[in-house]
C-alpha positions in Angstrom: 0.0 0.0 0.0 1.2 3.6 -0.6 2.5 6.1 1.9 -0.6 7.7 3.4 0.9 10.5 5.5 3.4 11.4 8.2 3.9 10.5 11.8 4.9 13.7 13.5 4.3 15.8 16.6 0.6 15.8 15.8 0.5 12.1 15.6 -0.3 10.2 12.4 -1.8 12.7 9.9 -2.7 12.4 6.2 -0.4 13.7 3.5 -3.0 16.3 2.6 -3.1 17.6 6.2 0.7 17.4 6.5 1.1 19.7 3.4 -1.4 22.2 4.7 0.2 22.2 8.1 3.7 22.6 6.7 2.5 25.8 5.0 0.4 27.4 7.7 1.2 26.0 11.2 4.4 23.8 11.6 4.1 23.0 15.3 7.1 20.8 14.9 9.3 23.8 14.3 10.8 22.2 11.2 11.3 24.4 8.2 8.9 23.8 5.3 11.8 23.1 2.8 13.3 20.5 5.2 9.9 18.8 5.6 9.7 18.6 1.8 13.1 16.9 1.7 11.9 14.4 4.4 9.0 13.2 2.3 10.2 13.6 -1.3 13.0 10.9 -1.6 10.6 8.1 -0.5 7.9 9.3 -2.8 10.4 9.7 -5.6 11.6 6.1 -5.2 8.0 4.9 -5.5 7.4 7.0 -8.6 10.6 5.8 -10.3 9.6 2.2 -9.6 12.6 1.3 -7.4 12.0 -2.2 -6.1 15.4 -3.8 -5.5 18.3 -1.7 -4.4 21.4 -2.0 -2.2 19.5 -0.7 0.8 16.4 -3.0 0.2 18.3 -6.2 -0.3 20.5 -5.5 2.8 17.5 -4.3 4.8 14.7 -5.9 6.6 12.6 -8.0 4.2 9.8 -8.2 6.7 9.6 -4.4 6.6 9.6 -4.4 2.8 6.6 -6.7 2.7 4.7 -4.9 5.4 5.2 -1.5 3.7 3.9 -3.1 0.5 0.8 -4.5 2.2 0.0 -2.0 4.9 -0.7 1.7 4.8 2.2 3.5 6.5 3.3 7.0 7.6 6.8 8.6 7.2 8.2 9.1 10.7 9.4 12.8 10.6 11.8 12.8 13.5 13.4 9.5 12.6 13.7 10.6 8.9 15.6 13.8 9.7 19.1 12.3 9.7 18.5 10.9 6.3 17.1 14.2 5.1 20.2 16.0 6.4 22.3 13.7 4.2 20.0 14.4 1.2 20.5 18.2 1.7 24.2 17.7 1.8 24.1 15.6 -1.4 22.1 18.3 -3.1 24.9 20.8 -2.4 27.5 18.4 -3.7 25.4 18.0 -6.9 25.9 21.6 -7.7 29.7 21.5 -7.6 31.5 21.5 -10.9 33.9 19.0 -12.3 37.1 18.5 -10.1 40.4 19.4 -11.7 42.0 16.5 -13.6 38.8 14.7 -14.6 37.0 14.6 -17.9 33.7 15.0 -16.2 31.6 14.1 -13.2 28.1 12.5 -12.8 26.4 13.1 -9.5 23.2 11.5 -8.1 22.8 9.2 -11.1 20.2 6.5 -10.6 21.0 3.4 -12.7 18.8 0.4 -13.4 20.2 -3.0 -14.6 18.4 -6.2 -15.2 19.6 -9.4 -13.4 18.3 -12.9 -13.8 17.0 -14.7 -10.6 15.1 -17.8 -9.8 12.0 -15.6 -10.2 12.9 -14.3 -13.6 14.6 -11.1 -14.7 14.4 -8.3 -12.0 15.4 -4.7 -12.1 18.2 -3.7 -9.7 18.8 0.0 -9.0 21.1 2.3 -7.2 21.7 6.0 -7.0 25.4 6.8 -7.0 26.6 10.0 -5.3 29.6 10.6 -7.6 31.1 9.1 -10.7 34.3 10.7 -11.8 35.1 10.2 -15.5 38.9 10.1 -15.3 40.3 9.2 -18.8 39.7 7.3 -22.0 42.4 4.8 -23.2 41.9 2.7 -26.3 38.1 3.0 -26.1 37.9 2.2 -22.4 36.5 4.8 -19.9 38.1 4.6 -16.4 35.9 5.9 -13.6 36.1 6.4 -9.8 33.0 6.0 -7.6 32.5 7.8 -4.3 29.7 7.3 -1.8 29.2 10.1 0.8 27.8 9.3 4.2 26.8 11.9 6.8 27.3 10.9 10.4 26.9 12.7 13.8 30.6 11.9 14.5 33.6 10.2 13.0 35.3 8.4 16.0 39.0 7.6 16.1 38.2 3.9 16.2 36.6 4.1 12.8 39.5 2.5 10.8 37.4 0.6 8.3 34.0 1.3 6.6 30.8 -0.2 7.9 30.2 -3.6 6.3 26.9 -2.6 4.7 28.5 0.5 3.1 31.3 -1.7 1.7 28.7 -4.0 0.1 26.8 -1.0 -1.2 29.7 0.6 -3.0 30.6 -2.8 -4.6 27.0 -3.1 -5.8 27.3 0.3 -7.4 30.5 -0.9 -9.1 28.5 -3.8 -10.6 25.8 -1.4 -11.8 28.2 1.0 -13.4 30.0 -1.8 -15.2 26.8 -3.1 -16.5 25.0 0.0 -17.8 26.9 3.2 -17.5 28.1 3.1 -21.1 24.5 3.0 -22.3 23.5 5.8 -20.0 26.3 8.0 -21.1 25.6 7.6 -24.8 21.9 8.2 -24.3 21.9 10.5 -21.3 18.4 11.8 -20.7 17.7 14.2 -17.8 14.0 13.2 -17.9 15.0 9.6 -17.1 17.3 10.8 -14.3 15.6 13.9 -12.7 18.1 14.1 -9.8 21.3 13.5 -11.9 23.7 16.2 -12.8 26.5 15.9 -15.4 29.4 18.4 -15.4 32.1 18.4 -18.0 35.6 19.5 -17.2 36.8 22.8 -18.8 37.8 22.3 -22.4 36.9 18.6 -22.6 35.8 17.1 -25.9 32.4 15.6 -25.2 32.4 13.9 -28.6 35.0 11.4 -27.1 32.1 9.6 -25.4 31.1 8.2 -28.8 34.4 6.3 -29.0 33.9 4.5 -25.7 33.3 0.7 -25.9 33.8 -0.3 -22.3 33.7 1.1 -18.7 36.1 0.1 -15.9 35.8 1.2 -12.3 39.4 1.7 -11.2 38.7 3.0 -7.7 36.0 2.9 -4.9 35.7 5.5 -2.1 33.5 5.9 0.9 33.6 9.3 2.5 32.2 9.8 6.0 31.3 13.4 6.8 30.5 14.8 10.2 30.1 18.4 11.2 33.8 18.8 12.3 35.5 15.9 10.6 35.7 13.9 7.4 37.3 10.5 6.8 37.7 8.7 3.4 38.4 5.0 2.7 39.6 4.1 -0.7 40.4 0.9 -2.6 43.6 2.2 -4.2 45.8 2.5 -1.1 46.2 2.5 2.7 45.6 6.0 4.1 47.3 7.4 7.2 45.4 10.2 8.9 45.3 12.0 12.2 44.3 10.0 15.2 44.0 11.0 18.9 45.7 14.1 20.2 49.0 13.2 21.9 49.5 14.2 25.5 51.2 13.3 28.8 50.5 13.3 32.5 51.8 16.5 34.2 53.2 17.0 37.7 49.6 17.8 38.8 48.6 14.3 37.9 46.3 15.5 35.0 46.6 14.8 31.3 47.7 17.7 29.2 48.0 17.8 25.4 51.4 18.5 23.9 52.3 21.9 22.5 52.6 22.4 19.6 49.7 20.0 19.1 50.6 16.5 18.0 48.5 13.6 16.8 48.8 9.8 16.7 49.0 8.2 13.3 45.8 6.4 12.3 46.0 3.8 9.5 42.8 3.3 7.6 42.1 -0.1 6.0 41.8 -0.1 2.2 38.4 -0.9 0.7 38.1 -4.4 -0.7 36.9 -4.4 -4.3 34.8 -7.5 -4.8 35.0 -9.5 -8.0 32.1 -8.6 -10.3 30.8 -12.2 -10.3 30.7 -12.2 -6.5 28.8 -8.9 -6.4 26.4 -10.2 -9.0 25.8 -13.4 -6.9 25.2 -11.3 -3.7 22.7 -9.1 -5.6 20.9 -12.0 -7.1 20.6 -13.8 -3.7 19.5 -10.6 -2.0 16.7 -10.0 -4.5 15.6 -13.6 -4.1 15.5 -13.3 -0.3 13.5 -10.0 -0.6 11.0 -11.7 -3.0 10.7 -14.7 -0.7 10.3 -12.4 2.3 7.2 -11.0 0.7 5.7 -14.3 -0.4 6.0 -15.9 3.0 6.5 -13.0 5.5 10.1 -13.0 6.7 11.0 -13.6 10.3 11.7 -10.5 12.5 15.2 -9.2 12.9 17.3 -10.1 16.0 20.6 -9.0 17.5 22.6 -6.1 16.0 20.4 -5.9 12.9 17.3 -5.4 15.1 19.1 -2.8 17.2 20.0 -0.9 14.0 16.8 -1.0 12.0 13.8 -1.6 14.3 13.7 1.5 16.4 13.0 3.8 13.4 10.9 1.3 11.4 7.7 3.0 10.1 5.7 -0.3 10.3 7.0 -1.4 13.7 3.6 -1.5 15.3 2.1 -3.6 12.6 5.2 -5.9 12.7 4.8 -6.5 16.4 1.1 -7.0 16.3 1.3 -9.5 13.4 4.4 -11.2 14.9 2.6 -11.9 18.2 -0.4 -13.3 16.3 2.1 -15.6 14.5 3.4 -16.7 17.9 6.9 -15.1 17.3 9.3 -13.7 19.8 9.1 -9.9 19.3 11.3 -8.8 22.2 13.9 -7.2 20.0 11.2 -5.1 18.3 9.6 -4.1 21.6 12.8 -2.7 23.1 
């Protein structure tokens, strides 16, 4: 069933009442433009027919099925962190082409068919940044970057989150499969959020000579308010760690002057083989389909702690789970 409204400070209200409230009242105190960002991405995904994506195949298949079968509301407070990231991505989309690149594609949504036990299915992903680096003997070499907003980037973050590593590798598979077609027939109407910038003085006609696309580098860039940290597949990065200090005569810790930092070595991103990524995508889509045919079991452990608190169909999940005789303690926490 479709989205029917929002869950906000007023409780669950219809989308029509939400729009009127966002214009005239806004008791939540959230700016009207930000409220628009909170609701638009989800609605846009439905409009574009996104069914299988990196987030859906790695997410809760029970939630996917319940959102399909039950009317649900967008949780405004819980959706804000994601909306903040969307706003940041919107700013990045307006940046021009970095020096040294032929061009850059930002916020491009790709669709590629993949054969499963349930027939051919459309897999989709929206890639934050695709740098078009160079063309050699008809092959276009590109670099992919996925930007992630976080409240903080702690010093113990020395490797990317597993789900983000899988996501960037799924993007690589998509790019390898269909980017060539998209570049030769780029249509802004098919990609309303995508932005294509060419480098100064670049010969766009070179695109017609491309016969293959190779992803030569993957990057995941975590961005907090005061710190940024990037992991790349091309090398080990050494960055600043904790501030160095020592215990003084007063028994208290004091930082050194001038300020010094420990070296922090960041693990390189692992680039999966394309065949392995394709297998993971295929199996993920099949699990998602099966989770809708026979309602998937509820999440437990770390997955439940990560996904259940902000789930928009949590109440329906718990009610139905209890009727099924399932243990729903992880969802009730």
